[in-house]
C-alpha positions in Angstrom: 43.8 109.6 160.1 44.5 110.5 163.8 47.9 111.9 164.4 50.1 109.7 166.6 51.4 111.2 169.7 53.0 110.1 173.0 51.2 111.1 176.2 53.5 112.1 179.1 52.3 113.7 182.3 54.2 116.9 183.1 56.3 116.5 186.3 59.6 117.7 187.6 61.0 114.3 187.4 60.1 113.7 183.8 61.2 117.3 182.9 64.6 116.5 184.3 64.6 112.9 182.9 64.5 114.0 179.3 68.0 115.4 179.6 69.1 112.9 182.3 72.3 112.0 180.6 74.7 110.8 183.3 78.2 112.1 183.5 79.4 108.6 182.5 77.2 108.6 179.4 78.6 111.9 178.1 82.2 111.6 179.2 82.8 108.8 176.8 82.4 110.0 173.2 82.7 113.8 173.3 85.6 113.4 170.8 84.3 113.8 167.3 87.4 115.5 166.0 90.6 114.1 164.6 91.8 111.5 167.0 95.0 113.4 167.7 95.8 114.3 164.1 96.9 117.8 163.3 94.5 117.8 160.4 91.2 119.5 161.3 87.8 118.1 160.5 86.3 119.6 157.4 83.1 117.5 157.1 80.5 118.2 159.8 77.8 115.6 160.6 74.5 117.1 161.6 70.7 116.4 161.9 68.2 118.4 159.8 64.5 119.3 159.9 61.9 118.2 157.4 60.9 120.9 154.9 63.1 123.5 156.6 66.4 125.1 155.9 68.8 125.3 158.8 71.2 128.2 159.1 74.2 126.0 158.4 72.5 124.7 155.3 71.8 128.2 154.1 75.4 129.2 154.9 76.7 126.3 152.9 74.6 127.2 149.9 75.6 130.8 150.1 79.3 129.8 150.1 79.9 131.1 153.6 81.4 127.8 154.9 84.5 127.9 152.8 86.0 124.5 152.5 83.7 122.9 155.0 81.0 120.5 153.9 77.9 119.3 155.8 77.0 115.6 156.1 73.3 115.2 156.8 72.7 112.0 158.9 68.9 112.3 159.4 66.3 114.5 160.8 65.2 115.4 164.3 62.3 117.3 165.9 63.9 117.5 169.3 66.5 120.1 170.4 67.4 118.1 173.5 68.0 115.0 171.3 70.0 117.0 168.9 72.5 118.3 171.5 72.7 114.9 173.1 73.8 113.6 169.7 76.5 116.3 169.5 77.6 115.6 173.1 78.0 111.9 172.5 79.9 112.3 169.2 77.1 111.1 166.8 77.2 114.6 165.2 79.6 117.5 165.2 77.0 120.2 166.2 73.5 120.3 167.4 71.0 123.0 168.4 68.6 123.4 171.2 66.7 125.8 173.5 69.2 127.4 175.9 67.5 126.0 179.0 68.0 122.5 177.6 71.7 123.4 177.1 72.0 124.5 180.7 70.5 121.2 181.9 72.8 119.1 179.7 75.9 121.1 180.8 74.8 120.6 184.5 75.0 116.9 183.9 78.7 117.5 183.1 78.4 117.2 179.4 81.5 118.9 177.9 79.7 121.1 175.5 79.8 124.8 174.6 77.5 127.1 172.7 79.1 128.9 169.8 76.2 130.9 168.1 72.5 131.6 168.5 70.4 130.2 165.7 66.7 131.0 166.6 64.7 133.3 168.8 61.5 135.2 169.2 60.3 138.6 168.0 57.1 140.2 166.9 57.2 138.2 163.6 58.9 135.0 164.7 57.6 133.5 167.9 56.3 130.4 169.6 52.5 130.5 170.0 50.1 128.4 172.1 46.9 128.0 170.1 43.4 126.8 170.8 40.4 126.3 168.5 38.2 129.4 168.0 35.3 127.9 169.9 37.5 126.6 172.8 36.4 127.5 176.3 40.0 128.0 177.3 40.5 131.8 177.8 42.8 132.0 180.8 45.8 130.1 182.4 43.5 128.5 185.0 41.4 127.0 182.2 44.4 124.9 181.3 44.1 122.7 184.4 43.3 119.2 183.3 43.9 120.0 179.6 46.4 118.6 177.1 49.0 120.8 175.5 50.8 119.4 172.4 54.5 120.3 171.8 57.4 119.0 169.8 59.4 117.7 172.8 59.4 117.9 176.6 62.1 119.6 178.7 62.7 122.3 176.2 61.6 125.8 175.1 57.8 125.0 174.7 57.4 123.4 178.1 59.6 126.0 179.9 57.5 128.8 178.5 54.3 127.0 179.4 55.5 126.7 183.0 56.6 130.3 183.1 53.1 131.4 181.8 51.3 129.3 184.5 53.6 130.6 187.3 53.3 134.2 186.3 49.6 133.9 186.3 49.3 132.6 189.8 48.9 128.8 189.4 50.5 126.8 192.2 52.9 124.0 191.4 50.2 121.5 192.2 47.8 123.2 189.8 50.4 123.5 187.1 51.2 119.8 187.4 47.6 119.1 186.3 48.3 120.7 182.9 49.3 117.7 180.7 52.1 118.1 178.2 52.2 115.7 175.2 54.8 115.1 172.6 53.3 115.8 169.2 55.4 116.0 166.0 55.3 119.6 164.7 53.9 118.5 161.3 51.0 116.9 163.1 50.2 119.5 165.7 47.7 121.5 163.7 45.8 118.3 162.7 45.9 117.0 166.2 44.5 120.2 167.6 41.7 120.4 165.0 40.7 116.8 165.7 40.5 117.7 169.4 43.0 115.2 170.6 44.6 118.1 172.4 43.2 121.3 173.7 46.3 123.5 173.0 48.8 123.2 170.2 52.3 124.8 170.3 53.1 126.2 166.8 55.9 128.3 165.5 57.4 129.5 162.2 55.9 128.3 158.9 53.7 125.7 160.5 52.1 128.3 162.7 51.5 130.8 159.9 50.1 128.1 157.6 47.7 127.0 160.4 46.6 130.6 160.9 46.1 131.1 157.2 43.7 128.1 157.3 41.8 129.8 160.1 39.7 128.5 163.0 42.4 128.8 165.7 43.4 131.7 168.0 46.4 132.4 170.3 46.2 131.8 174.0 49.6 133.4 174.5 53.0 133.9 172.8 56.5 133.6 174.2 57.3 137.0 172.8 54.6 138.5 175.0 56.2 136.9 178.1 59.8 137.7 177.5 60.1 140.2 174.7 62.6 139.8 171.8 65.2 137.2 172.7 67.5 134.6 171.2 66.2 131.3 172.5 68.6 128.6 171.3 72.1 128.0 170.2 74.4 125.5 168.4 76.7 123.6 170.6 79.9 121.6 170.0 82.0 119.6 172.4 84.9 121.4 174.1 87.3 118.8 172.8 86.1 119.3 169.2 86.5 123.1 169.6 90.0 122.7 171.0 91.2 120.3 168.3 89.4 122.1 165.4 89.6 125.9 166.1 89.8 126.9 162.4 86.8 124.7 161.5 84.8 126.1 164.4 85.6 129.7 163.3 84.7 129.0 159.7 81.4 127.3 160.7 80.4 129.9 163.3 81.3 132.9 161.2 79.6 131.4 158.2 76.4 130.8 160.1 76.6 134.4 161.4 76.9 135.7 157.9 73.9 133.7 156.9 71.9 135.2 159.7 72.7 138.7 158.5 72.1 137.7 154.9 68.6 136.6 155.8 68.0 139.9 157.7 69.1 142.1 154.9 67.8 140.2 151.8 64.2 140.7 150.6 62.0 138.0 152.1 60.9 136.7 148.7 64.5 136.2 147.7 65.2 134.3 151.0 62.2 132.1 150.4 63.2 131.4 146.8 66.7 130.4 147.9 65.4 128.1 150.6 63.0 126.5 148.2 65.8 125.8 145.8 67.9 124.3 148.6 65.2 121.9 149.7 64.5 120.8 146.1 68.2 120.3 145.3 68.8 118.0 148.3 66.2 115.5 147.0 64.6 114.3 150.2 61.1 114.4 148.7 60.0 117.2 151.0 57.0 119.6 150.7 58.3 123.1 150.1 54.9 124.9 150.5 55.4 125.8 154.1 58.5 127.8 153.2 56.2 130.5 151.8 55.3 131.4 155.4 58.9 132.0 156.5 59.5 135.4 158.1 62.9 135.3 159.9 65.1 133.2 162.2 64.3 135.5 165.1 67.9 135.8 166.3 68.1 138.9 168.5 71.8 139.8 168.4 73.9 140.8 165.4 75.4 137.7 163.8 74.0 135.4 166.5 76.5 136.6 169.1 75.5 135.3 172.5 74.8 137.5 175.5 74.8 136.5 179.2 71.1 137.2 179.6 70.2 134.5 177.1 71.5 131.9 179.6 71.0 133.6 182.9 67.3 133.6 182.7 67.2 129.8 182.4 70.0 129.2 185.0 67.9 131.2 187.5 64.6 129.6 186.5 65.9 126.0 186.6 67.7 126.8 189.9 64.5 128.0 191.5 62.8 124.7 190.6 65.6 122.5 191.8 66.3 121.2 188.2 69.9 122.6 188.4 71.8 123.2 191.5 72.0 127.0 192.3 75.5 128.4 191.8 76.6 125.4 189.7 76.8 127.3 186.5 77.2 130.8 185.2 76.6 132.1 181.7 80.3 132.3 180.9 80.6 128.6 181.5 78.2 127.8 178.7 79.1 129.8 175.6 81.8 131.6 173.7 81.8 134.3 171.0 85.5 133.7 170.4 84.9 132.0 167.0 82.3 134.4 165.7 84.0 137.1 163.6 80.7 138.7 162.7 79.6 141.8 164.6 82.8 142.3 166.6 83.7 145.7 167.9 
């Protein structure tokens, strides 16, 4: 059965529109904390991912969140949507590509990143794949072709545009490369059925598709940028101010989970994740967990560095997506609540 997807032509306006939350929209509802009470929030609402174990979920299972509990309110496949939910108070934290966080902050959303949660390295990366017999061999071959990705305005689209620019395509030529929203679980199928010419795959879904065979990489984000942390968890500034102990426990717990996943044998990590997915009883397939390699976070304990935001501030500024000089990295994140890897 053909995979359903939404076709959206790549353009500057639509790239910006995805995160076009007005200042008015985000100024009302950033308070998800305690309504003025001295008692801090101890149950954190969040969105999950089908068949995957998020770092906060792993931290909770390992006992690293102390007295905090997680309240799953549903799943999302979109980082921009996830941080919008956090900004408007529907959840207490959300995670997204750092460029998407820059754009949301530029719209005057009162959010702040507290810890990195995913990135790219030689084992864990975002890849742009074509079928083995595809005529696409170079960036210029992408003109007029369809590229399927999980969401627009985030990591996958940004890296595609960087790839095209660095390989000499003009803005007019790059605009002819069509980006489509395809749910990650359907990307492989959609590519094999030739509904798209390029599929963006990462993590276990990428490795599972590669194990099946018949596809090859066009390029990888790791090849473009080297090892880097690509996304972080955000909370509202008001929530952080009113719940500092909660934020510290959450952030440090997630940091400990990052290091546990680095220092524990891969088979043991996978077994733990499989157990977590089965215990939560959401009728999910656990087979893709066998392909897990790492979370790809670059810095110890997910501590955030200026460079992880400066790249996207500069890139978005050059394209007119964000006003130049409006933001600097220090405006966007804090390591204050991350006790892991200090010193």
